[in-house]
N, C-alpha and C positions, 0 to 999 in steps of 0.2 A: 420569590427566592432567586438570588443570583448565585450561580455556581458553575464550575466546570466539572463535567462528569468524568469518572475514571476510565481511561482508555482501555483497560483490561477488565473492566467490570462486566460480567456476563450479561447483566440486564441492559446495559448500554449497548454492548456489541449486538445483542439480539435485536434490539429495537432499531439500531442504526442501520443494520444490514438486512433487515427483513425483506427489502426489495432494493431496486437500483436507484431510487429517487435521490437520496442524499449523496451517494457516490457519484452519480451522474452530474450533480451540481458542482462538485469539486473538480471532476474530470474536465468539465466544460471550461472552467476558468483557465486551467492549465493549457488546454488545447487552443484557446483563443489568444492567450496573452503571453505564452512562454517565449522568451527571446531565442532559445535554441530551437530552430525550426525543424531540425532532423526528427525530433519526436522521441519521447521517453520510451515508448514501447518498442520502437524499431531499434533503438540503442540497446535497450535491455536484452532483446532477443539476440543481438550480436555478441553479447558477453556470455551467453549460454552455449556451451559447446555440445550441440546436439548432433550425434552421429546417425547415419542411416540405420534403420532397423532397431533403434534404441527404444526403451520404455521410459516415459516421462510422467511424473506426478506433479500437478500443481495444487498446493494447499491454499485455501482462501482465494479461489480463482475469480471471485467477483462475477462480472458479467462477460468474462472471456476476452477482454480487450487485447491482451498480449497476443492471442492467436488470431483474432479478427484482423489485426493490423499486420500480420506476418504470414498469412495463409500460403502465399506463393513461395515462401522461403523455407517451409518445413521440409526436411529431407525425406527421401522415399522410405516407406516402410516403418516410420515412427508411429508408435502407439502412445496416445496421450490420454491420461485420466485427469479430468478436472474435478476437483472436490472443494466443497465449502460447507461450513457448518449451517449456513442459511439455505433453507429449501428454496426461498425466493430467488436467491442469487444463482443457484444451480439451474433452476427453471429458466431464468433469463439467459444464462450462458448457453443452455441447450437450444433455446429458440434462436439466439444469435448465430449459432454455429450449425444449424440444422442442414444447411446447404453447402457446408464447407468442403465436403468431399475428402476430408482427412479422417483418420481412425481415432475419433474422439469417444471417450466414455465419460460418464458423469456419476458422481457419488456424493451423497450427503454425508459428511463425516467430520469429526473433530480431530484436529491436529495432535491432540493429547492422546488419541487412541486411534491410530490409523488402521483401517480394516484390511490390510494386506499382509502377506507373509514376509518372512525374512528374505532379504536380498532380492526384492521384486523389481527394483527400478535402477536404471542407469543414472537418472537425474531426478532430483526433487527441487521444486521452485516454491519459494515462500516470499511473495512480493508484497512489501509493505503490510505484513500481517502478523509477524511474530510479536510485535508490541501489543497486540490484542489478546494474546494467549496468557491466561492466568498462571499456568505452570509451564514455563518455557523449557525448563530442564527436562521435564517429562516429554515435551514435544520434540526436543532435540534428540533425546534417546530413541524416540519412535522413528524419527527421520533417519537416524543412523541405522536403526534396525532394518528398515525397508530398503535402504540403499544397498546396492551390490558393493563388494569389498572395495573397489576403486571408483565407486559412484560419487557424484558431485552434488552438493547443495548450493543453490543460488538464493541468497536471502537479501532482498533489498530493504532499505529503510531510510530514515532521514537523519540529519545531523542537528547540532545545537543552534545553528544559524538559520534553519529552515523557517521561512515566513516571519523573520524576526521583526520586520517593520510593521506587519499587520498585527502581530502579537502585541507590540508596543502600543499600537493604536487602540486596540481593544482594552488592554489593561489600563490605559490612561483614562478610560471611562469609569473603571472600577478596579481597584487593585486586587480584589478577590478573583479577578479573571486573568491574572498575570500568568497562569499556567495554561491558558487556553490553547496556544499554538505550540506548546512544548511537550516533549515526552517526560515522564517522571524520571528521577535520577537513576532508578533501578530498572529502567526500560531497556529495550534493545534498539540502540541507535548506532550511528557511524563511529562515535567515539568509543563505545564500550563493546560493540559487537564482536570484534576480533578476539578479545580475551574470552568472551563467553563461548564463542564457537571453538576456540582453542582447547577447551576442555573435552571436546568430542572428536576433533579433527586435527591431524598433524600439520596440514598445510591450509592457511587461510590468507586470502588476498582481498583487497578492497579496490574497487574501481568507482571513481566518482563521475557524476554526470554534470557538466557545467551548464548552468541555466539560471534564469531569473524570470520574474513576471513584471510586465509594464502594463498595468490595468487601466483601461480607459472606459469601462462600462460599469457605472455604479450599481446597477441592478444585479449584474452577475456577481459583483463583489459582495453585495449583501447576501445573495443566495448562498455564496460560499461560507460566509461567516456563520450563518444560522443553520447550516447543513450538518454541523458536527457536534462537538461536545458541550456547547454552550446551552445553559438552561436558565432562562430568564422569564419573568412574568410579561404579560402583554404590555403593561405600562412601561416596564424597564426596556423592553424591546423597542418600543417607540422612541424612547429617549436615546437609546444606543444607535438607532438608525439615524437620528438627527446628528449625533456626535460624529459618526462615520462620514455622513454626507457633507458636513461642514468641513471636515479635514480634507476630504476628496476635492471639494470645490476650491478650497484655499490653495490646494496644490495644482490648480489649473486643470482639474478634471483628469489627472493622471497620477497613478500611484505606483512607485517602484517597490518591488518586494523581492528580497533575496530568496533563493532556493538552495537547498543543500541536501541532495539525494545521491544515493549510490547503491552498489550491490556488492555483497561478499560472495566469494567463491570459496567453498570449503570441501576438502576431501582428505583421504588418508593416502599416504605415499606408498604404503605396503598393505 
């Protein structure tokens, strides 16, 4: 069977993020071939206004890369709670940050039911994860509940042009895969995120990160394609590999891929 799995399907999310294998395959492609050499995690950290002695909650923390790449930039006295629905992710983040020397706490939890009291945090971070949440309205209510009255949410996501050339390449193999690199129309993306956040916060701003990929390693490209929502049989996978390989070689062993990422900052003025 050839199909694209639903990005907010709990079965897909649980299987996809039970450990860091699939996520690492995607991270590596971006690390190796992004044209913006400043780096997404460093840029994202700079958008987040973390004051000394503040309390920060990250939802869907993954393996903790945001903090790993910015350890020396964390202000004094900041308390950081890293949470994820996946026990495997939390375990990996804890291992990665065990010698960090900062005040990290770790929690296995669901963004739809955050296990902290009202007004607990100055900042909540949801990086490339709200589109995985089945009931985003519930999650946003929970985020607003645990934020202090003037606390801020930083929610990153992708836009409609993200990886469009790679999506076109995959869908040219089979039109049933045309949604492979796209978020569903009702998902949380750069185009719709402001209006969705505006239901809960009075001030919403979007900051876009300029970047693209110029991929020159076929194996890493294939690892990326098969690390996500694609579900194909062994036979179909073999034919798809041939299809991607042929296109890659016809392009001189180099593939340009657009990226469209950014982060929303949302808070209440009063």
